[in-house]
py3Dmol code that shows the C-alpha trace and the ligand (Angstrom):
import py3Dmol

protein = """\
ATOM      1  CA  UNK A   1       0.000   0.000   0.000  1.00  0.00           C
ATOM      2  CA  UNK A   2       1.452   3.343  -1.024  1.00  0.00           C
ATOM      3  CA  UNK A   3      -0.207   5.538   1.583  1.00  0.00           C
ATOM      4  CA  UNK A   4       2.891   7.418   2.733  1.00  0.00           C
ATOM      5  CA  UNK A   5       3.675   8.625  -0.792  1.00  0.00           C
ATOM      6  CA  UNK A   6       0.315  10.305  -1.329  1.00  0.00           C
ATOM      7  CA  UNK A   7      -0.072  14.083  -1.180  1.00  0.00           C
ATOM      8  CA  UNK A   8      -1.201  15.153   2.290  1.00  0.00           C
ATOM      9  CA  UNK A   9      -1.405  18.426   4.201  1.00  0.00           C
ATOM     10  CA  UNK A  10      -1.128  18.669   7.976  1.00  0.00           C
ATOM     11  CA  UNK A  11      -4.385  19.802   9.582  1.00  0.00           C
ATOM     12  CA  UNK A  12      -4.411  17.647  12.710  1.00  0.00           C
ATOM     13  CA  UNK A  13      -2.515  16.840  15.840  1.00  0.00           C
ATOM     14  CA  UNK A  14      -2.079  13.095  15.685  1.00  0.00           C
ATOM     15  CA  UNK A  15      -2.228  10.604  17.265  1.00  0.00           C
ATOM     16  CA  UNK A  16      -5.504  11.309  19.053  1.00  0.00           C
ATOM     17  CA  UNK A  17      -5.641   9.674  22.502  1.00  0.00           C
ATOM     18  CA  UNK A  18      -7.077   6.267  23.341  1.00  0.00           C
ATOM     19  CA  UNK A  19      -8.751   6.509  26.757  1.00  0.00           C
ATOM     20  CA  UNK A  20     -10.308   3.932  29.073  1.00  0.00           C
ATOM     21  CA  UNK A  21     -13.828   4.710  30.367  1.00  0.00           C
ATOM     22  CA  UNK A  22     -13.783   3.097  33.838  1.00  0.00           C
ATOM     23  CA  UNK A  23     -17.068   4.428  35.184  1.00  0.00           C
ATOM     24  CA  UNK A  24     -19.087   3.559  32.078  1.00  0.00           C
ATOM     25  CA  UNK A  25     -17.476   0.108  31.988  1.00  0.00           C
ATOM     26  CA  UNK A  26     -18.398  -0.467  35.633  1.00  0.00           C
ATOM     27  CA  UNK A  27     -21.922   0.883  35.166  1.00  0.00           C
ATOM     28  CA  UNK A  28     -22.693  -1.431  32.236  1.00  0.00           C
ATOM     29  CA  UNK A  29     -20.919  -4.399  33.838  1.00  0.00           C
ATOM     30  CA  UNK A  30     -19.871  -5.715  30.432  1.00  0.00           C
ATOM     31  CA  UNK A  31     -16.781  -5.450  28.231  1.00  0.00           C
ATOM     32  CA  UNK A  32     -14.018  -2.930  28.892  1.00  0.00           C
ATOM     33  CA  UNK A  33     -14.800   0.265  26.967  1.00  0.00           C
ATOM     34  CA  UNK A  34     -12.107   2.448  25.428  1.00  0.00           C
ATOM     35  CA  UNK A  35     -12.629   5.539  23.338  1.00  0.00           C
ATOM     36  CA  UNK A  36     -10.498   6.799  20.462  1.00  0.00           C
ATOM     37  CA  UNK A  37     -10.719  10.574  20.732  1.00  0.00           C
ATOM     38  CA  UNK A  38     -11.124  11.588  17.096  1.00  0.00           C
ATOM     39  CA  UNK A  39     -13.225  14.447  18.404  1.00  0.00           C
ATOM     40  CA  UNK A  40      -9.799  15.846  19.383  1.00  0.00           C
ATOM     41  CA  UNK A  41      -8.112  15.880  15.968  1.00  0.00           C
ATOM     42  CA  UNK A  42      -7.243  19.514  16.601  1.00  0.00           C
ATOM     43  CA  UNK A  43      -8.842  21.421  13.700  1.00  0.00           C
ATOM     44  CA  UNK A  44     -11.686  23.830  14.627  1.00  0.00           C
ATOM     45  CA  UNK A  45     -13.357  21.649  17.263  1.00  0.00           C
ATOM     46  CA  UNK A  46     -12.201  18.479  15.572  1.00  0.00           C
ATOM     47  CA  UNK A  47     -13.859  15.387  14.196  1.00  0.00           C
ATOM     48  CA  UNK A  48     -13.366  12.571  11.721  1.00  0.00           C
ATOM     49  CA  UNK A  49     -13.582  14.775   8.617  1.00  0.00           C
ATOM     50  CA  UNK A  50     -10.246  16.386   9.523  1.00  0.00           C
ATOM     51  CA  UNK A  51      -8.435  13.121   8.741  1.00  0.00           C
ATOM     52  CA  UNK A  52     -10.104  12.826   5.333  1.00  0.00           C
ATOM     53  CA  UNK A  53      -9.339  16.441   4.524  1.00  0.00           C
ATOM     54  CA  UNK A  54      -5.591  15.982   5.021  1.00  0.00           C
ATOM     55  CA  UNK A  55      -5.586  13.777   1.913  1.00  0.00           C
ATOM     56  CA  UNK A  56      -8.370  15.557   0.012  1.00  0.00           C
ATOM     57  CA  UNK A  57      -6.774  18.969   0.349  1.00  0.00           C
ATOM     58  CA  UNK A  58      -3.340  17.475  -0.313  1.00  0.00           C
ATOM     59  CA  UNK A  59      -4.796  16.227  -3.599  1.00  0.00           C
ATOM     60  CA  UNK A  60      -6.430  19.620  -4.261  1.00  0.00           C
ATOM     61  CA  UNK A  61      -3.140  21.485  -3.689  1.00  0.00           C
ATOM     62  CA  UNK A  62      -1.307  19.034  -5.935  1.00  0.00           C
ATOM     63  CA  UNK A  63      -3.869  19.812  -8.643  1.00  0.00           C
ATOM     64  CA  UNK A  64      -3.230  23.536  -8.072  1.00  0.00           C
ATOM     65  CA  UNK A  65      -6.832  24.168  -7.071  1.00  0.00           C
ATOM     66  CA  UNK A  66      -7.572  27.541  -5.479  1.00  0.00           C
ATOM     67  CA  UNK A  67     -11.246  27.053  -4.622  1.00  0.00           C
ATOM     68  CA  UNK A  68     -12.847  24.149  -2.759  1.00  0.00           C
ATOM     69  CA  UNK A  69     -16.492  23.494  -3.623  1.00  0.00           C
ATOM     70  CA  UNK A  70     -18.365  21.373  -1.102  1.00  0.00           C
ATOM     71  CA  UNK A  71     -21.762  20.703   0.433  1.00  0.00           C
ATOM     72  CA  UNK A  72     -23.538  19.254   3.436  1.00  0.00           C
ATOM     73  CA  UNK A  73     -26.671  19.494   5.536  1.00  0.00           C
ATOM     74  CA  UNK A  74     -27.071  22.780   7.375  1.00  0.00           C
ATOM     75  CA  UNK A  75     -25.495  21.352  10.560  1.00  0.00           C
ATOM     76  CA  UNK A  76     -22.763  19.459   8.672  1.00  0.00           C
ATOM     77  CA  UNK A  77     -19.525  18.911  10.587  1.00  0.00           C
ATOM     78  CA  UNK A  78     -17.787  18.218   7.285  1.00  0.00           C
ATOM     79  CA  UNK A  79     -18.425  21.714   5.924  1.00  0.00           C
ATOM     80  CA  UNK A  80     -17.246  23.299   9.202  1.00  0.00           C
ATOM     81  CA  UNK A  81     -13.927  21.522   8.878  1.00  0.00           C
ATOM     82  CA  UNK A  82     -13.611  22.322   5.151  1.00  0.00           C
ATOM     83  CA  UNK A  83     -14.143  25.987   6.046  1.00  0.00           C
ATOM     84  CA  UNK A  84     -11.469  25.828   8.752  1.00  0.00           C
ATOM     85  CA  UNK A  85      -9.012  23.937   6.556  1.00  0.00           C
ATOM     86  CA  UNK A  86      -9.399  26.208   3.522  1.00  0.00           C
ATOM     87  CA  UNK A  87      -8.901  29.239   5.779  1.00  0.00           C
ATOM     88  CA  UNK A  88      -5.750  27.670   7.202  1.00  0.00           C
ATOM     89  CA  UNK A  89      -4.399  26.865   3.738  1.00  0.00           C
ATOM     90  CA  UNK A  90      -5.397  30.171   2.133  1.00  0.00           C
ATOM     91  CA  UNK A  91      -7.838  28.580  -0.305  1.00  0.00           C
ATOM     92  CA  UNK A  92     -11.269  29.910  -1.244  1.00  0.00           C
ATOM     93  CA  UNK A  93     -14.330  27.908  -0.256  1.00  0.00           C
ATOM     94  CA  UNK A  94     -17.767  27.728  -1.876  1.00  0.00           C
ATOM     95  CA  UNK A  95     -20.159  25.894   0.399  1.00  0.00           C
ATOM     96  CA  UNK A  96     -23.700  24.699  -0.326  1.00  0.00           C
ATOM     97  CA  UNK A  97     -25.817  23.875   2.709  1.00  0.00           C
ATOM     98  CA  UNK A  98     -29.053  21.908   2.348  1.00  0.00           C
ATOM     99  CA  UNK A  99     -31.882  22.100   4.848  1.00  0.00           C
ATOM    100  CA  UNK A 100     -32.537  18.360   5.018  1.00  0.00           C
ATOM    101  CA  UNK A 101     -33.588  17.855   8.627  1.00  0.00           C
ATOM    102  CA  UNK A 102     -37.058  19.006   9.604  1.00  0.00           C
ATOM    103  CA  UNK A 103     -36.059  21.065  12.624  1.00  0.00           C
ATOM    104  CA  UNK A 104     -36.822  24.736  12.248  1.00  0.00           C
ATOM    105  CA  UNK A 105     -36.086  26.532  15.497  1.00  0.00           C
ATOM    106  CA  UNK A 106     -33.536  29.317  15.777  1.00  0.00           C
ATOM    107  CA  UNK A 107     -30.932  27.154  17.478  1.00  0.00           C
ATOM    108  CA  UNK A 108     -30.915  24.625  14.635  1.00  0.00           C
ATOM    109  CA  UNK A 109     -31.016  27.234  11.887  1.00  0.00           C
ATOM    110  CA  UNK A 110     -28.420  29.599  13.346  1.00  0.00           C
ATOM    111  CA  UNK A 111     -26.292  28.016  16.057  1.00  0.00           C
ATOM    112  CA  UNK A 112     -23.770  25.152  16.157  1.00  0.00           C
ATOM    113  CA  UNK A 113     -21.979  24.502  12.879  1.00  0.00           C
ATOM    114  CA  UNK A 114     -24.083  27.087  11.001  1.00  0.00           C
ATOM    115  CA  UNK A 115     -22.660  29.801  13.236  1.00  0.00           C
ATOM    116  CA  UNK A 116     -19.095  28.500  13.216  1.00  0.00           C
ATOM    117  CA  UNK A 117     -19.001  28.293   9.395  1.00  0.00           C
ATOM    118  CA  UNK A 118     -19.503  32.041   9.266  1.00  0.00           C
ATOM    119  CA  UNK A 119     -16.434  32.735  11.382  1.00  0.00           C
ATOM    120  CA  UNK A 120     -14.322  31.522   8.461  1.00  0.00           C
ATOM    121  CA  UNK A 121     -13.750  33.101   5.091  1.00  0.00           C
ATOM    122  CA  UNK A 122     -16.269  31.129   3.015  1.00  0.00           C
ATOM    123  CA  UNK A 123     -19.128  31.767   0.567  1.00  0.00           C
ATOM    124  CA  UNK A 124     -22.207  29.984   1.831  1.00  0.00           C
ATOM    125  CA  UNK A 125     -25.344  29.278  -0.184  1.00  0.00           C
ATOM    126  CA  UNK A 126     -28.400  27.766   1.503  1.00  0.00           C
ATOM    127  CA  UNK A 127     -30.729  25.424  -0.399  1.00  0.00           C
ATOM    128  CA  UNK A 128     -33.971  23.672   0.459  1.00  0.00           C
ATOM    129  CA  UNK A 129     -33.849  19.856   0.576  1.00  0.00           C
ATOM    130  CA  UNK A 130     -34.209  17.570  -2.461  1.00  0.00           C
ATOM    131  CA  UNK A 131     -32.226  19.650  -4.873  1.00  0.00           C
ATOM    132  CA  UNK A 132     -30.050  17.798  -7.300  1.00  0.00           C
ATOM    133  CA  UNK A 133     -26.875  18.445  -5.356  1.00  0.00           C
ATOM    134  CA  UNK A 134     -24.484  16.944  -7.922  1.00  0.00           C
ATOM    135  CA  UNK A 135     -25.847  19.426 -10.488  1.00  0.00           C
ATOM    136  CA  UNK A 136     -25.455  22.307  -8.061  1.00  0.00           C
ATOM    137  CA  UNK A 137     -21.849  21.329  -7.360  1.00  0.00           C
ATOM    138  CA  UNK A 138     -21.118  21.160 -11.105  1.00  0.00           C
ATOM    139  CA  UNK A 139     -22.695  24.568 -11.709  1.00  0.00           C
ATOM    140  CA  UNK A 140     -20.750  26.075  -8.846  1.00  0.00           C
ATOM    141  CA  UNK A 141     -17.486  24.597 -10.128  1.00  0.00           C
ATOM    142  CA  UNK A 142     -18.221  25.932 -13.612  1.00  0.00           C
ATOM    143  CA  UNK A 143     -18.812  29.403 -12.202  1.00  0.00           C
ATOM    144  CA  UNK A 144     -15.416  29.212 -10.466  1.00  0.00           C
ATOM    145  CA  UNK A 145     -13.737  28.297 -13.768  1.00  0.00           C
ATOM    146  CA  UNK A 146     -15.566  31.112 -15.542  1.00  0.00           C
ATOM    147  CA  UNK A 147     -14.100  33.691 -13.202  1.00  0.00           C
ATOM    148  CA  UNK A 148     -10.606  32.270 -13.747  1.00  0.00           C
ATOM    149  CA  UNK A 149     -10.335  30.007 -10.691  1.00  0.00           C
ATOM    150  CA  UNK A 150      -9.477  26.310 -10.362  1.00  0.00           C
ATOM    151  CA  UNK A 151     -12.127  24.388  -8.414  1.00  0.00           C
ATOM    152  CA  UNK A 152     -11.779  21.112  -6.527  1.00  0.00           C
ATOM    153  CA  UNK A 153     -15.090  19.495  -5.597  1.00  0.00           C
ATOM    154  CA  UNK A 154     -15.444  17.540  -2.361  1.00  0.00           C
ATOM    155  CA  UNK A 155     -18.754  15.705  -2.233  1.00  0.00           C
ATOM    156  CA  UNK A 156     -20.307  13.040   0.014  1.00  0.00           C
ATOM    157  CA  UNK A 157     -18.793  14.210   3.309  1.00  0.00           C
ATOM    158  CA  UNK A 158     -15.321  13.598   1.913  1.00  0.00           C
ATOM    159  CA  UNK A 159     -16.112   9.887   1.480  1.00  0.00           C
ATOM    160  CA  UNK A 160     -14.336   9.475  -1.828  1.00  0.00           C
ATOM    161  CA  UNK A 161     -11.386   7.092  -2.158  1.00  0.00           C
ATOM    162  CA  UNK A 162      -8.969   9.966  -1.476  1.00  0.00           C
ATOM    163  CA  UNK A 163     -10.816  10.982   1.692  1.00  0.00           C
ATOM    164  CA  UNK A 164     -10.992   7.364   2.800  1.00  0.00           C
ATOM    165  CA  UNK A 165      -7.166   7.199   2.954  1.00  0.00           C
ATOM    166  CA  UNK A 166      -7.495   9.247   6.145  1.00  0.00           C
ATOM    167  CA  UNK A 167      -9.130   6.341   7.948  1.00  0.00           C
ATOM    168  CA  UNK A 168      -6.791   3.737   6.496  1.00  0.00           C
ATOM    169  CA  UNK A 169      -4.051   5.757   8.184  1.00  0.00           C
ATOM    170  CA  UNK A 170      -6.195   6.035  11.338  1.00  0.00           C
ATOM    171  CA  UNK A 171      -6.477   2.234  11.534  1.00  0.00           C
ATOM    172  CA  UNK A 172      -2.688   1.978  11.425  1.00  0.00           C
ATOM    173  CA  UNK A 173      -2.442   4.624  14.138  1.00  0.00           C
ATOM    174  CA  UNK A 174      -4.904   2.665  16.305  1.00  0.00           C
ATOM    175  CA  UNK A 175      -3.019  -0.619  15.838  1.00  0.00           C
ATOM    176  CA  UNK A 176       0.197   1.077  16.860  1.00  0.00           C
ATOM    177  CA  UNK A 177      -1.465   2.455  20.010  1.00  0.00           C
ATOM    178  CA  UNK A 178      -2.789  -1.009  20.878  1.00  0.00           C
ATOM    179  CA  UNK A 179       0.784  -2.283  20.579  1.00  0.00           C
ATOM    180  CA  UNK A 180       2.317   0.508  22.637  1.00  0.00           C
ATOM    181  CA  UNK A 181      -0.335   0.300  25.353  1.00  0.00           C
ATOM    182  CA  UNK A 182      -0.459  -3.467  25.287  1.00  0.00           C
ATOM    183  CA  UNK A 183      -4.215  -3.475  24.638  1.00  0.00           C
ATOM    184  CA  UNK A 184      -6.132  -6.478  23.357  1.00  0.00           C
ATOM    185  CA  UNK A 185      -9.243  -5.115  21.674  1.00  0.00           C
ATOM    186  CA  UNK A 186     -11.870  -7.413  20.144  1.00  0.00           C
ATOM    187  CA  UNK A 187     -14.308  -4.915  18.622  1.00  0.00           C
ATOM    188  CA  UNK A 188     -14.147  -1.447  17.118  1.00  0.00           C
ATOM    189  CA  UNK A 189     -17.451   0.457  16.968  1.00  0.00           C
ATOM    190  CA  UNK A 190     -18.172   3.845  15.412  1.00  0.00           C
ATOM    191  CA  UNK A 191     -20.843   5.965  13.727  1.00  0.00           C
ATOM    192  CA  UNK A 192     -21.224   5.543   9.968  1.00  0.00           C
ATOM    193  CA  UNK A 193     -22.946   7.767   7.405  1.00  0.00           C
ATOM    194  CA  UNK A 194     -21.199   8.693   4.161  1.00  0.00           C
ATOM    195  CA  UNK A 195     -19.040   5.588   4.674  1.00  0.00           C
ATOM    196  CA  UNK A 196     -15.441   6.798   4.491  1.00  0.00           C
ATOM    197  CA  UNK A 197     -14.653   6.163   8.140  1.00  0.00           C
ATOM    198  CA  UNK A 198     -15.769   2.544   8.015  1.00  0.00           C
ATOM    199  CA  UNK A 199     -14.293   1.822   4.576  1.00  0.00           C
ATOM    200  CA  UNK A 200     -10.935   3.235   5.647  1.00  0.00           C
ATOM    201  CA  UNK A 201     -10.872   1.359   8.970  1.00  0.00           C
ATOM    202  CA  UNK A 202     -11.791  -1.880   7.164  1.00  0.00           C
ATOM    203  CA  UNK A 203      -8.922  -1.508   4.720  1.00  0.00           C
ATOM    204  CA  UNK A 204      -6.458  -0.540   7.440  1.00  0.00           C
ATOM    205  CA  UNK A 205      -7.430  -3.506   9.625  1.00  0.00           C
ATOM    206  CA  UNK A 206      -7.367  -5.914   6.666  1.00  0.00           C
ATOM    207  CA  UNK A 207      -3.938  -4.669   5.614  1.00  0.00           C
ATOM    208  CA  UNK A 208      -2.438  -5.998   8.860  1.00  0.00           C
ATOM    209  CA  UNK A 209      -4.685  -9.099   8.900  1.00  0.00           C
ATOM    210  CA  UNK A 210      -6.285  -7.966  12.134  1.00  0.00           C
ATOM    211  CA  UNK A 211      -8.963 -10.179  13.702  1.00  0.00           C
ATOM    212  CA  UNK A 212     -10.725  -7.219  15.293  1.00  0.00           C
ATOM    213  CA  UNK A 213     -14.424  -7.007  14.398  1.00  0.00           C
ATOM    214  CA  UNK A 214     -15.587  -3.671  13.032  1.00  0.00           C
ATOM    215  CA  UNK A 215     -19.177  -2.491  13.479  1.00  0.00           C
ATOM    216  CA  UNK A 216     -20.574   0.696  11.955  1.00  0.00           C
ATOM    217  CA  UNK A 217     -23.670   2.042  13.673  1.00  0.00           C
ATOM    218  CA  UNK A 218     -25.606   3.954  11.089  1.00  0.00           C
ATOM    219  CA  UNK A 219     -27.032   7.474  11.265  1.00  0.00           C
ATOM    220  CA  UNK A 220     -29.171   7.370   8.132  1.00  0.00           C
ATOM    221  CA  UNK A 221     -29.531   4.446   5.700  1.00  0.00           C
ATOM    222  CA  UNK A 222     -30.940   0.939   6.236  1.00  0.00           C
ATOM    223  CA  UNK A 223     -28.380  -1.810   6.960  1.00  0.00           C
ATOM    224  CA  UNK A 224     -28.133  -3.367   3.471  1.00  0.00           C
ATOM    225  CA  UNK A 225     -27.860  -0.044   1.662  1.00  0.00           C
ATOM    226  CA  UNK A 226     -25.184   1.230   4.035  1.00  0.00           C
ATOM    227  CA  UNK A 227     -23.173  -1.992   3.875  1.00  0.00           C
ATOM    228  CA  UNK A 228     -23.222  -1.777   0.055  1.00  0.00           C
ATOM    229  CA  UNK A 229     -22.133   1.855   0.176  1.00  0.00           C
ATOM    230  CA  UNK A 230     -19.216   1.091   2.491  1.00  0.00           C
ATOM    231  CA  UNK A 231     -18.215  -2.044   0.573  1.00  0.00           C
ATOM    232  CA  UNK A 232     -18.198  -0.288  -2.798  1.00  0.00           C
ATOM    233  CA  UNK A 233     -16.186   2.606  -1.419  1.00  0.00           C
ATOM    234  CA  UNK A 234     -13.705   0.169   0.139  1.00  0.00           C
ATOM    235  CA  UNK A 235     -13.281  -1.679  -3.191  1.00  0.00           C
ATOM    236  CA  UNK A 236     -12.796   1.585  -5.081  1.00  0.00           C
ATOM    237  CA  UNK A 237     -10.256   2.793  -2.532  1.00  0.00           C
ATOM    238  CA  UNK A 238      -8.324  -0.489  -2.506  1.00  0.00           C
ATOM    239  CA  UNK A 239      -8.075  -0.435  -6.299  1.00  0.00           C
ATOM    240  CA  UNK A 240      -6.511   3.054  -6.117  1.00  0.00           C
ATOM    241  CA  UNK A 241      -4.120   2.021  -3.352  1.00  0.00           C
ATOM    242  CA  UNK A 242      -2.966  -1.083  -5.213  1.00  0.00           C
ATOM    243  CA  UNK A 243      -3.735  -3.253  -2.192  1.00  0.00           C
ATOM    244  CA  UNK A 244      -2.596  -6.805  -2.630  1.00  0.00           C
ATOM    245  CA  UNK A 245      -5.470  -8.253  -0.594  1.00  0.00           C
ATOM    246  CA  UNK A 246      -9.257  -8.570  -0.655  1.00  0.00           C
ATOM    247  CA  UNK A 247     -12.049  -7.728   1.746  1.00  0.00           C
ATOM    248  CA  UNK A 248     -14.946 -10.170   1.962  1.00  0.00           C
ATOM    249  CA  UNK A 249     -18.423  -8.694   1.732  1.00  0.00           C
ATOM    250  CA  UNK A 250     -19.391 -10.353   5.076  1.00  0.00           C
ATOM    251  CA  UNK A 251     -16.693  -8.366   6.824  1.00  0.00           C
ATOM    252  CA  UNK A 252     -18.692  -5.156   6.205  1.00  0.00           C
ATOM    253  CA  UNK A 253     -21.162  -5.001   9.077  1.00  0.00           C
ATOM    254  CA  UNK A 254     -23.594  -2.178   9.773  1.00  0.00           C
ATOM    255  CA  UNK A 255     -26.306  -1.922  12.403  1.00  0.00           C
ATOM    256  CA  UNK A 256     -29.100   0.513  11.462  1.00  0.00           C
ATOM    257  CA  UNK A 257     -31.363  -0.108  14.462  1.00  0.00           C
ATOM    258  CA  UNK A 258     -30.547   3.200  16.136  1.00  0.00           C
ATOM    259  CA  UNK A 259     -31.396   5.719  13.388  1.00  0.00           C
ATOM    260  CA  UNK A 260     -34.867   6.352  14.827  1.00  0.00           C
ATOM    261  CA  UNK A 261     -37.443   8.240  12.762  1.00  0.00           C
ATOM    262  CA  UNK A 262     -34.943   9.775  10.362  1.00  0.00           C
ATOM    263  CA  UNK A 263     -31.435  11.141   9.905  1.00  0.00           C
ATOM    264  CA  UNK A 264     -30.801  14.070  12.225  1.00  0.00           C
ATOM    265  CA  UNK A 265     -33.889  13.571  14.369  1.00  0.00           C
ATOM    266  CA  UNK A 266     -33.082  12.811  18.017  1.00  0.00           C
ATOM    267  CA  UNK A 267     -34.056   9.526  19.652  1.00  0.00           C
ATOM    268  CA  UNK A 268     -34.723   8.863  23.339  1.00  0.00           C
ATOM    269  CA  UNK A 269     -31.944   6.253  23.437  1.00  0.00           C
ATOM    270  CA  UNK A 270     -29.461   8.776  21.982  1.00  0.00           C
ATOM    271  CA  UNK A 271     -30.532  11.397  24.486  1.00  0.00           C
ATOM    272  CA  UNK A 272     -30.189   8.968  27.419  1.00  0.00           C
ATOM    273  CA  UNK A 273     -26.802   7.697  26.192  1.00  0.00           C
ATOM    274  CA  UNK A 274     -25.508  11.231  25.788  1.00  0.00           C
ATOM    275  CA  UNK A 275     -26.510  12.161  29.363  1.00  0.00           C
ATOM    276  CA  UNK A 276     -25.216   8.895  30.845  1.00  0.00           C
ATOM    277  CA  UNK A 277     -21.723   9.297  29.418  1.00  0.00           C
ATOM    278  CA  UNK A 278     -21.592  13.027  30.133  1.00  0.00           C
ATOM    279  CA  UNK A 279     -22.458  12.316  33.787  1.00  0.00           C
ATOM    280  CA  UNK A 280     -20.245   9.254  34.238  1.00  0.00           C
ATOM    281  CA  UNK A 281     -17.213  10.271  32.204  1.00  0.00           C
ATOM    282  CA  UNK A 282     -17.456  14.018  31.535  1.00  0.00           C
ATOM    283  CA  UNK A 283     -17.409  13.175  27.854  1.00  0.00           C
ATOM    284  CA  UNK A 284     -19.615  14.794  25.198  1.00  0.00           C
ATOM    285  CA  UNK A 285     -21.083  13.218  22.065  1.00  0.00           C
ATOM    286  CA  UNK A 286     -23.197  14.668  19.267  1.00  0.00           C
ATOM    287  CA  UNK A 287     -26.921  14.115  18.640  1.00  0.00           C
ATOM    288  CA  UNK A 288     -26.692  13.103  14.954  1.00  0.00           C
ATOM    289  CA  UNK A 289     -23.851  10.583  14.660  1.00  0.00           C
ATOM    290  CA  UNK A 290     -21.674   9.704  17.634  1.00  0.00           C
ATOM    291  CA  UNK A 291     -24.613   9.936  20.079  1.00  0.00           C
ATOM    292  CA  UNK A 292     -26.738   7.472  18.112  1.00  0.00           C
ATOM    293  CA  UNK A 293     -23.739   5.140  17.743  1.00  0.00           C
ATOM    294  CA  UNK A 294     -23.120   5.421  21.484  1.00  0.00           C
ATOM    295  CA  UNK A 295     -26.783   4.543  22.127  1.00  0.00           C
ATOM    296  CA  UNK A 296     -26.258   1.502  19.906  1.00  0.00           C
ATOM    297  CA  UNK A 297     -23.129   0.415  21.732  1.00  0.00           C
ATOM    298  CA  UNK A 298     -24.786   0.745  25.152  1.00  0.00           C
ATOM    299  CA  UNK A 299     -27.901  -1.123  24.008  1.00  0.00           C
ATOM    300  CA  UNK A 300     -25.855  -3.961  22.475  1.00  0.00           C
ATOM    301  CA  UNK A 301     -23.828  -4.246  25.699  1.00  0.00           C
ATOM    302  CA  UNK A 302     -27.038  -4.359  27.735  1.00  0.00           C
ATOM    303  CA  UNK A 303     -28.310  -7.114  25.431  1.00  0.00           C
ATOM    304  CA  UNK A 304     -25.183  -9.101  26.298  1.00  0.00           C
ATOM    305  CA  UNK A 305     -23.769  -9.088  22.752  1.00  0.00           C
ATOM    306  CA  UNK A 306     -20.192  -8.666  24.020  1.00  0.00           C
ATOM    307  CA  UNK A 307     -18.381 -10.805  26.583  1.00  0.00           C
ATOM    308  CA  UNK A 308     -17.274  -9.404  29.921  1.00  0.00           C
ATOM    309  CA  UNK A 309     -13.738 -10.530  29.117  1.00  0.00           C
ATOM    310  CA  UNK A 310     -13.775  -8.594  25.825  1.00  0.00           C
ATOM    311  CA  UNK A 311     -12.731  -5.014  25.047  1.00  0.00           C
ATOM    312  CA  UNK A 312     -14.361  -2.475  22.770  1.00  0.00           C
ATOM    313  CA  UNK A 313     -12.813   0.595  21.196  1.00  0.00           C
ATOM    314  CA  UNK A 314     -15.437   3.208  20.366  1.00  0.00           C
ATOM    315  CA  UNK A 315     -14.150   5.672  17.786  1.00  0.00           C
ATOM    316  CA  UNK A 316     -15.530   9.066  18.770  1.00  0.00           C
ATOM    317  CA  UNK A 317     -16.001  10.804  15.427  1.00  0.00           C
ATOM    318  CA  UNK A 318     -16.718  14.254  16.902  1.00  0.00           C
ATOM    319  CA  UNK A 319     -19.647  16.555  16.138  1.00  0.00           C
ATOM    320  CA  UNK A 320     -20.058  18.227  19.542  1.00  0.00           C
ATOM    321  CA  UNK A 321     -20.828  21.684  18.037  1.00  0.00           C
ATOM    322  CA  UNK A 322     -24.154  20.095  17.013  1.00  0.00           C
ATOM    323  CA  UNK A 323     -25.133  20.065  20.697  1.00  0.00           C
ATOM    324  CA  UNK A 324     -25.766  23.815  20.563  1.00  0.00           C
ATOM    325  CA  UNK A 325     -27.979  23.393  17.490  1.00  0.00           C
ATOM    326  CA  UNK A 326     -30.018  20.702  19.239  1.00  0.00           C
ATOM    327  CA  UNK A 327     -30.381  22.422  22.600  1.00  0.00           C
ATOM    328  CA  UNK A 328     -34.167  22.665  22.277  1.00  0.00           C
ATOM    329  CA  UNK A 329     -34.484  19.072  21.009  1.00  0.00           C
ATOM    330  CA  UNK A 330     -32.570  17.473  23.867  1.00  0.00           C
ATOM    331  CA  UNK A 331     -34.018  16.657  27.260  1.00  0.00           C
ATOM    332  CA  UNK A 332     -31.791  17.193  30.290  1.00  0.00           C
ATOM    333  CA  UNK A 333     -33.572  14.421  32.223  1.00  0.00           C
ATOM    334  CA  UNK A 334     -32.885  10.785  31.471  1.00  0.00           C
TER     335      UNK A 334
END
"""
ligand_1 = """\
15
PLP
C -19.587 12.565 9.132
C -19.642 12.091 10.514
C -19.721 10.723 10.819
C -19.835 9.657 9.767
O -18.628 9.371 9.148
P -18.621 8.878 7.640
O -17.217 8.778 7.270
O -19.374 9.939 6.886
O -19.352 7.591 7.570
C -19.729 10.333 12.148
N -19.664 11.257 13.137
C -19.610 12.562 12.884
C -19.573 13.499 14.035
C -19.584 13.043 11.570
O -19.542 14.356 11.343
"""
view = py3Dmol.view(width=600, height=400)
view.addModel(protein, "pdb")
view.setStyle({"model": 0}, {"cartoon": {"style": "trace"}})
view.addModel(ligand_1, "xyz")
view.setStyle({"model": 1}, {"stick": {}})
view.zoomTo()
view.show()
């Protein structure tokens, strides 16, 4: 695998810590729970998209792009980190935000990531849901060319093969930490949505023939659809990386039982999980992704799906700025 030779810019402070959660472990009386703090990647409140952007923006710089065109939902963490990264690198940014979640209070429309985006030097355009986003991205890129610029389009939350390299590298980082800290971990769990995190972790684990089981807990799509998305992205990425190994389809495992009514809408289990871990460990999660994945992990532990002699690493993918956006949607009582 030729990961180290690929263009990359430094946006993060790696490695992010691996921490043990003693009080949550004791409370659930199940497997040992560790957390990989990818909410602490170090770029503008952090999160998993920072790792993808190191490779995506490395690629963009190599192609001499001067304007990044990207999109997301209005409370997208991805767009926040694109805005921060382009500011840091002195690139222009054209951002399209879609109102895809049916929450319409002031906090959701103005606070959290929506507010933070505006602190950076970016052009933001808001759209209603159900627009043909690929068309909009193309049109925006064409407009950049017309005014003499060189656009680089980042779609799908950075979950292209290039973005996925970030989580192949993260898997290697995790394996090294397990070695250094003498940790035997049986399962890695994390939130999955656009798929790059899971696809990258899968490839990274497969590249060292790890026996660790990976489980993506989904924030939007049904199980089959999400597994297909992750699998296809993994295959595409492996082809680009010239990997000399295969990943079996059965190795791609997604649980979509914790999405609730729809993407971005809070669930009671998410709310309870968020409060439990805040109060036991002083650790914050987000309502859209990591909180729902956390709810899934806790529920699966309570169902006895993991042995007491096993260990889990939960990859915290970030998203805490979303808490401000959801302040009216979250209950403070569990
Ligand atoms: C985007 C995102 C995810 C999902 O990661 P994918 O690589 O898109 O599957 C999980 N957590 C947070 C906080 C995110 O912003």
